[in-house]
Kinemage of the C-alpha trace (Angstrom):
@kinemage 1
@onewidth
@group {chain A} dominant
@subgroup {mainchain}
@vectorlist {calphas} color= white
{ca met a 1} P 85.460 -30.153 -80.298
{ca thr a 2} L 86.439 -26.520 -80.937
{ca glu a 3} L 85.608 -23.669 -78.604
{ca glu a 4} L 84.480 -20.388 -80.197
{ca lys a 5} L 84.719 -18.382 -77.019
{ca ser a 6} L 86.923 -18.931 -73.987
{ca pro a 7} L 85.194 -19.469 -70.634
{ca pro a 8} L 85.924 -16.999 -67.823
{ca ile a 9} L 89.107 -17.317 -65.784
{ca val a 10} L 89.217 -18.205 -62.066
{ca ile a 11} L 92.293 -18.735 -59.887
{ca tyr a 12} L 93.162 -22.041 -58.202
{ca glu a 13} L 95.546 -21.579 -55.299
{ca ser a 14} L 97.381 -24.366 -53.531
{ca ala a 15} L 100.090 -23.551 -50.985
{ca asp a 16} L 102.262 -20.919 -52.693
{ca gln a 17} L 101.022 -21.831 -56.149
{ca ala a 18} L 98.381 -19.985 -58.243
{ca val a 19} L 97.054 -21.362 -61.537
{ca glu a 20} L 94.576 -19.735 -63.905
{ca val a 21} L 91.651 -22.066 -64.582
{ca arg a 22} L 89.000 -21.680 -67.281
{ca leu a 23} L 85.533 -22.107 -65.805
{ca asp a 24} L 82.664 -23.425 -67.930
{ca ala a 25} L 79.498 -23.214 -65.826
{ca asp a 26} L 77.321 -24.168 -68.822
{ca gln a 27} L 79.005 -27.563 -69.112
{ca glu a 28} L 79.649 -27.726 -65.362
{ca thr a 29} L 83.370 -28.284 -65.811
{ca val a 30} L 86.741 -26.540 -65.793
{ca trp a 31} L 89.560 -26.579 -68.351
{ca leu a 32} L 93.353 -26.740 -67.987
{ca ser a 33} L 96.093 -26.799 -70.614
{ca leu a 34} L 98.951 -29.279 -70.534
{ca gln a 35} L 101.184 -26.592 -69.018
{ca gln a 36} L 98.627 -25.809 -66.316
{ca leu a 37} L 98.175 -29.508 -65.524
{ca ala a 38} L 101.919 -29.730 -65.009
{ca glu a 39} L 101.774 -26.738 -62.656
{ca val a 40} L 98.826 -28.061 -60.621
{ca phe a 41} L 100.361 -31.513 -60.085
{ca glu a 42} L 103.995 -30.308 -60.063
{ca arg a 43} L 105.138 -32.748 -62.714
{ca asp a 44} L 106.947 -32.401 -66.050
{ca lys a 45} L 104.733 -31.845 -69.076
{ca ser a 46} L 106.163 -35.035 -70.559
{ca val a 47} L 104.876 -36.993 -67.550
{ca ile a 48} L 101.404 -35.438 -67.789
{ca ser a 49} L 101.351 -36.043 -71.540
{ca arg a 50} L 102.220 -39.726 -71.062
{ca his a 51} L 99.412 -40.168 -68.526
{ca leu a 52} L 96.921 -38.526 -70.905
{ca arg a 53} L 97.953 -40.826 -73.767
{ca asn a 54} L 97.463 -43.866 -71.542
{ca ile a 55} L 94.081 -42.632 -70.271
{ca tyr a 56} L 92.767 -42.352 -73.835
{ca lys a 57} L 94.542 -45.498 -75.071
{ca glu a 58} L 93.068 -47.612 -72.281
{ca gly a 59} L 89.579 -46.240 -72.904
{ca glu a 60} L 89.258 -44.690 -69.455
{ca leu a 61} L 87.961 -41.521 -71.127
{ca glu a 62} L 87.042 -40.471 -74.654
{ca lys a 63} L 89.338 -37.783 -75.999
{ca glu a 64} L 86.639 -36.043 -78.072
{ca ala a 65} L 84.457 -35.640 -74.993
{ca thr a 66} L 87.153 -34.282 -72.706
{ca val a 67} L 89.372 -32.103 -74.916
{ca ala a 68} L 88.700 -28.659 -76.414
{ca lys a 69} L 90.875 -26.421 -78.525
{ca asn a 70} L 91.483 -22.782 -77.667
{ca ala a 71} L 93.148 -20.430 -80.151
{ca thr a 72} L 95.946 -18.295 -78.691
{ca val a 73} L 98.434 -15.849 -80.189
{ca gln a 74} L 102.045 -16.297 -79.041
{ca gln a 75} L 105.145 -14.180 -79.586
{ca glu a 76} L 107.864 -16.386 -81.063
{ca gly a 77} L 110.961 -14.308 -81.738
{ca asn a 78} L 109.868 -11.509 -84.041
{ca arg a 79} L 106.694 -13.302 -85.087
{ca arg a 80} L 103.220 -13.441 -83.609
{ca val a 81} L 101.969 -16.976 -84.185
{ca arg a 82} L 98.398 -18.243 -83.776
{ca arg a 83} L 98.256 -21.712 -82.269
{ca asp a 84} L 95.494 -24.014 -81.077
{ca ile a 85} L 96.102 -25.098 -77.469
{ca glu a 86} L 94.420 -28.253 -76.209
{ca leu a 87} L 92.437 -27.854 -72.993
{ca tyr a 88} L 91.411 -30.773 -70.776
{ca asn a 89} L 88.185 -30.860 -68.759
{ca leu a 90} L 87.638 -31.826 -65.137
{ca asp a 91} L 87.238 -35.555 -65.878
{ca ala a 92} L 90.612 -35.637 -67.615
{ca ile a 93} L 92.221 -33.513 -64.893
{ca ile a 94} L 91.049 -35.857 -62.130
{ca ser a 95} L 92.134 -38.955 -64.063
{ca val a 96} L 95.622 -37.526 -64.463
{ca gly a 97} L 95.633 -36.442 -60.828
{ca tyr a 98} L 94.853 -39.939 -59.519
{ca arg a 99} L 97.717 -41.384 -61.565
{ca val a 100} L 100.114 -38.700 -60.346
{ca asn a 101} L 98.988 -37.904 -56.812
{ca ser a 102} L 95.513 -38.756 -55.512
{ca thr a 103} L 95.703 -36.211 -52.693
{ca arg a 104} L 96.291 -33.335 -55.107
{ca ala a 105} L 93.576 -34.682 -57.414
{ca thr a 106} L 91.074 -34.841 -54.566
{ca arg a 107} L 91.957 -31.324 -53.421
{ca phe a 108} L 91.537 -29.945 -56.952
{ca arg a 109} L 88.234 -31.788 -57.457
{ca gln a 110} L 86.856 -30.344 -54.208
{ca trp a 111} L 87.926 -26.841 -55.235
{ca ala a 112} L 86.452 -27.218 -58.732
{ca thr a 113} L 83.154 -28.612 -57.416
{ca arg a 114} L 82.821 -25.797 -54.891
{ca thr a 115} L 83.687 -23.124 -57.471
{ca leu a 116} L 81.281 -24.505 -60.059
{ca arg a 117} L 78.496 -24.802 -57.487
{ca glu a 118} L 78.971 -21.162 -56.476
{ca his a 119} L 78.827 -19.936 -60.089
{ca leu a 120} L 75.835 -22.109 -60.960
{ca thr a 121} L 73.952 -21.002 -57.827
{ca gln a 122} L 74.667 -17.336 -58.499
{ca gly a 123} L 73.594 -17.743 -62.116
{ca trp a 124} L 70.369 -19.535 -61.161
{ca thr a 125} L 69.517 -16.890 -58.547
{ca leu a 126} L 70.156 -14.071 -61.005
{ca asn a 127} L 68.119 -15.725 -63.773
{ca arg a 128} L 65.274 -16.456 -61.346
{ca gln a 129} L 65.241 -12.824 -60.229
{ca arg a 130} L 65.232 -11.609 -63.837
{ca phe a 131} L 62.439 -14.015 -64.780
{ca glu a 132} L 60.300 -12.804 -61.889
{ca glu a 133} L 60.905 -9.183 -62.886
{ca asn a 134} L 59.871 -10.087 -66.418
{ca ala a 135} L 56.779 -11.886 -65.197
{ca gln a 136} L 55.772 -8.881 -63.100
{ca glu a 137} L 56.120 -6.608 -66.135
{ca leu a 138} L 53.970 -8.930 -68.231
{ca glu a 139} L 51.345 -9.270 -65.502
{ca ala a 140} L 51.172 -5.485 -65.119
{ca ala a 141} L 50.595 -5.089 -68.844
{ca leu a 142} L 47.910 -7.786 -68.896
{ca thr a 143} L 46.180 -6.150 -65.924
{ca leu a 144} L 45.994 -2.925 -67.901
{ca val a 145} L 44.568 -4.814 -70.870
{ca arg a 146} L 41.893 -6.476 -68.721
{ca lys a 147} L 40.890 -3.114 -67.292
{ca ala a 148} L 40.718 -1.490 -70.713
{ca ala a 149} L 38.702 -4.419 -72.083
{ca gln a 150} L 35.925 -3.589 -69.615
{ca ser a 151} L 35.585 -0.035 -70.921
{ca pro a 152} L 32.165 0.670 -72.491
{ca ser a 153} L 33.924 2.640 -75.256
{ca leu a 154} L 35.719 -0.494 -76.505
{ca asp a 155} L 33.828 -1.844 -79.522
{ca thr a 156} L 34.372 -5.171 -81.312
{ca asp a 157} L 36.998 -3.835 -83.716
{ca ser a 158} L 38.946 -2.215 -80.908
{ca gly a 159} L 38.699 -5.449 -78.975
{ca arg a 160} L 40.396 -7.251 -81.849
{ca gly a 161} L 43.055 -4.572 -81.871
{ca leu a 162} L 43.604 -5.092 -78.169
{ca val a 163} L 44.026 -8.826 -78.699
{ca asp a 164} L 46.596 -8.063 -81.383
{ca ile a 165} L 48.511 -5.849 -78.952
{ca val a 166} L 48.462 -8.524 -76.259
{ca ser a 167} L 49.711 -11.144 -78.723
{ca arg a 168} L 52.561 -8.941 -79.919
{ca tyr a 169} L 53.500 -8.011 -76.370
{ca ala a 170} L 53.468 -11.620 -75.217
{ca gln a 171} L 55.599 -12.604 -78.208
{ca thr a 172} L 58.046 -9.828 -77.370
{ca phe a 173} L 58.231 -11.158 -73.815
{ca leu a 174} L 58.969 -14.666 -75.012
{ca leu a 175} L 61.575 -13.518 -77.512
{ca leu a 176} L 63.351 -11.401 -74.932
{ca gln a 177} L 63.230 -14.329 -72.492
{ca arg a 178} L 64.624 -16.685 -75.105
{ca tyr a 179} L 67.395 -14.371 -76.202
{ca asp a 180} L 70.207 -12.984 -74.077
{ca glu a 181} L 69.307 -12.541 -70.397
{ca gly a 182} L 65.492 -12.487 -70.585
{ca leu a 183} L 65.080 -8.969 -69.239
{ca leu a 184} L 61.984 -7.083 -70.293
{ca thr a 185} L 63.931 -3.895 -70.872
{ca asp a 186} L 63.862 -1.288 -73.577
{ca pro a 187} L 64.441 -3.105 -76.887
{ca gln a 188} L 67.273 -2.527 -79.297
{ca ala a 189} L 66.264 0.772 -80.818
{ca gln a 190} L 67.027 3.121 -83.698
{ca ala a 191} L 68.998 6.064 -82.394
{ca gly a 192} L 67.758 9.581 -83.140
{ca gly a 193} L 64.288 10.483 -84.308
{ca thr a 194} L 63.207 13.854 -85.718
{ca leu a 195} L 60.322 15.526 -83.932
{ca pro a 196} L 58.025 17.966 -85.751
{ca ser a 197} L 58.455 21.637 -84.964
{ca leu a 198} L 55.611 23.303 -83.086
{ca glu a 199} L 54.498 24.958 -86.355
{ca gln a 200} L 54.500 21.624 -88.219
{ca ala a 201} L 52.570 19.860 -85.447
{ca arg a 202} L 50.012 22.679 -85.310
{ca ala a 203} L 49.573 22.713 -89.084
{ca gly a 204} L 48.960 18.964 -89.122
{ca leu a 205} L 46.466 19.117 -86.262
{ca asn a 206} L 44.632 22.029 -87.908
{ca ser a 207} L 44.339 20.059 -91.120
{ca leu a 208} L 42.978 17.050 -89.201
{ca lys a 209} L 40.570 19.318 -87.343
{ca gly a 210} L 39.223 20.700 -90.629
{ca glu a 211} L 38.576 17.205 -91.979
{ca leu a 212} L 36.839 16.066 -88.786
{ca met a 213} L 34.701 19.187 -88.573
{ca ala a 214} L 33.628 18.733 -92.198
{ca arg a 215} L 32.358 15.280 -91.229
{ca arg a 216} L 30.844 16.709 -88.056
{ca glu a 217} L 33.115 14.553 -85.920
{ca ala a 218} L 34.733 17.446 -84.054
{ca thr a 219} L 34.021 20.955 -82.798
{ca glu a 220} L 36.081 24.146 -82.567
{ca leu a 221} L 37.461 22.879 -79.270
{ca phe a 222} L 39.262 19.986 -80.983
{ca ala a 223} L 43.060 20.244 -80.556
{ca arg a 224} L 42.761 23.789 -79.193
{ca asp a 225} L 45.838 24.526 -77.090
{ca arg a 226} L 45.577 24.761 -73.344
{ca gly a 227} L 48.332 27.231 -72.581
{ca asp a 228} L 51.681 26.146 -74.013
{ca gly a 229} L 51.100 22.441 -73.329
{ca leu a 230} L 52.043 21.213 -76.811
{ca ala a 231} L 55.114 23.452 -77.059
{ca ser a 232} L 56.345 22.304 -73.658
{ca leu a 233} L 55.711 18.659 -74.493
{ca leu a 234} L 57.692 18.806 -77.746
{ca gly a 235} L 60.456 20.730 -76.020
{ca asn a 236} L 60.716 18.137 -73.259
{ca leu a 237} L 60.961 15.298 -75.771
{ca asp a 238} L 63.821 17.077 -77.523
{ca gln a 239} L 65.778 17.993 -74.392
{ca ser a 240} L 69.230 16.753 -73.377
{ca val a 241} L 70.516 15.557 -70.007
{ca phe a 242} L 74.235 15.974 -69.350
{ca gly a 243} L 74.779 16.419 -73.062
{ca glu a 244} L 72.873 13.253 -74.040
{ca pro a 245} L 69.318 13.078 -75.461
{ca ala a 246} L 66.763 12.379 -72.735
{ca tyr a 247} L 64.855 10.242 -75.259
{ca pro a 248} L 67.619 8.878 -77.503
{ca ser a 249} L 65.693 6.680 -79.943
{ca val a 250} L 62.826 6.775 -82.409
{ca glu a 251} L 60.972 4.237 -80.276
{ca ala a 252} L 61.450 6.211 -77.055
{ca lys a 253} L 60.308 9.487 -78.608
{ca ala a 254} L 57.277 7.878 -80.280
{ca ala a 255} L 56.166 6.063 -77.118
{ca his a 256} L 56.520 9.149 -74.898
{ca leu a 257} L 54.848 11.398 -77.477
{ca leu a 258} L 51.762 9.179 -77.541
{ca tyr a 259} L 51.726 8.766 -73.773
{ca phe a 260} L 52.275 12.429 -72.840
{ca val a 261} L 49.674 13.829 -75.242
{ca ile a 262} L 47.068 11.391 -73.919
{ca lys a 263} L 47.944 11.796 -70.253
{ca asn a 264} L 48.925 15.487 -70.032
{ca his a 265} L 45.835 16.775 -71.866
{ca pro a 266} L 47.529 19.657 -73.741
{ca phe a 267} L 44.308 20.308 -75.690
{ca ala a 268} L 40.813 21.401 -74.687
{ca asp a 269} L 39.315 18.415 -76.532
{ca gly a 270} L 40.389 15.468 -78.669
{ca asn a 271} L 43.568 14.554 -76.809
{ca lys a 272} L 43.437 10.851 -77.700
{ca arg a 273} L 42.796 11.471 -81.397
{ca ser a 274} L 45.434 14.190 -81.486
{ca ala a 275} L 47.917 11.860 -79.764
{ca ala a 276} L 47.258 9.103 -82.307
{ca phe a 277} L 47.697 11.599 -85.176
{ca leu a 278} L 50.989 12.993 -83.831
{ca phe a 279} L 52.227 9.446 -83.132
{ca val a 280} L 51.586 8.324 -86.725
{ca asp a 281} L 52.967 11.586 -88.118
{ca phe a 282} L 56.184 11.124 -86.128
{ca leu a 283} L 56.624 7.528 -87.354
{ca his a 284} L 56.027 8.702 -90.932
{ca arg a 285} L 58.624 11.481 -90.614
{ca asn a 286} L 61.176 8.904 -89.479
{ca ser a 287} L 60.280 6.225 -92.057
{ca arg a 288} L 59.030 3.858 -89.370
{ca leu a 289} L 55.336 3.703 -90.192
{ca phe a 290} L 55.801 0.389 -92.045
{ca asn a 291} L 57.841 -2.708 -91.215
{ca val a 292} L 60.302 -4.481 -93.517
{ca arg a 293} L 57.406 -6.294 -95.240
{ca gly a 294} L 55.614 -3.043 -96.012
{ca glu a 295} L 52.905 -3.636 -93.394
{ca pro a 296} L 51.757 -0.883 -90.984
{ca val a 297} L 53.573 -1.183 -87.659
{ca val a 298} L 50.265 -0.413 -85.952
{ca asn a 299} L 47.045 -0.612 -87.962
{ca asp a 300} L 44.047 1.685 -87.430
{ca val a 301} L 42.221 -0.696 -85.117
{ca gly a 302} L 45.343 -1.489 -83.138
{ca leu a 303} L 46.180 2.207 -82.785
{ca ala a 304} L 42.693 2.955 -81.466
{ca ala a 305} L 42.982 0.144 -78.937
{ca leu a 306} L 46.493 1.167 -77.911
{ca thr a 307} L 45.374 4.773 -77.424
{ca leu a 308} L 42.507 3.642 -75.246
{ca leu a 309} L 44.828 1.334 -73.307
{ca val a 310} L 47.150 4.237 -72.481
{ca ala a 311} L 44.186 6.432 -71.509
{ca glu a 312} L 42.826 3.768 -69.146
{ca ser a 313} L 46.196 2.982 -67.568
{ca asp a 314} L 47.221 4.060 -64.086
{ca pro a 315} L 50.022 6.676 -64.131
{ca ala a 316} L 51.924 4.343 -61.791
{ca asn a 317} L 52.200 1.937 -64.738
{ca lys a 318} L 53.794 4.501 -67.052
{ca asp a 319} L 57.063 2.584 -67.472
{ca thr a 320} L 55.206 -0.578 -68.419
{ca met a 321} L 53.160 1.265 -71.028
{ca ile a 322} L 56.238 2.934 -72.491
{ca arg a 323} L 58.053 -0.406 -72.779
{ca leu a 324} L 54.983 -1.980 -74.326
{ca ile a 325} L 54.837 0.667 -77.055
{ca met a 326} L 58.597 0.611 -77.659
{ca asn a 327} L 58.675 -3.178 -78.018
{ca met a 328} L 55.796 -3.013 -80.477
{ca leu a 329} L 57.741 -0.533 -82.598
{ca ala a 330} L 61.115 -2.300 -82.421
{ca glu a 331} L 62.453 -3.375 -85.789
{ca glu a 332} L 62.253 -7.114 -86.397
{ca gly a 333} L 65.601 -8.821 -86.052
{ca glu a 334} L 67.069 -6.236 -83.678
């Protein structure tokens, strides 16, 4: 078999000798080259090579199951030459060791077993901790959904939108668990994101206000500024911290824009509808309103349900809500 990526290196020390050993916790084994085998057992490479040939010839071990190739680059005179070095796993190492010196073989096996156990235990503990953190995030989000579902303002269509949000969030959780380390963290995101100026945001809200008032769905109080709430909110989203954007991605800016407008109440009336409008306007400005298949990232019903979900959420759950929105917006395949 051929190894694409070398396992990490650990050091085996015996008396005044130190040998680099490749550790493969996934396969629960270690790997040594012919040169390293010679160093561990203090024998000529020719002796070790002869023992290996006999081990495979006699059928004690299968070569394909116990040997891997690792590409290395060596300096040979004035040339840099790429060569494949054969590595032998723990089964092969122990077999050689018993033919050369059983005491050394036993000592190496004990060291390898202890080292592997430590790495496997640490990995299991870390993965268990990460899974529990993930599960807590998911449970927090579902608790918010259950609370919002009890709201008298949630109609049938919004209920369907809420189900859609839960499904997408749960799928995101599973995908993140399946890939990489399983952390429910901020997703891979598109850097940047252009926010509207205060004048552009105001013009858009005024246009929306006119349409709603014409249909008698809003009053003069709709989207009327309370102090400089909107200006401050946009300024905060565009600020830098130590020379770096405080909200460095399209997803981060969009999620915080929706959340802050709903929660900070910058307007006398219509904060949820204004938040949804500014959210969609921002996605449109950054060409993120539709996914790669040309479908809306969040449809009308889903947006209404998401807006209500944010409004009903406890401020203590802000981080969960932000991650929920960001994961919903993340580009497929990232």
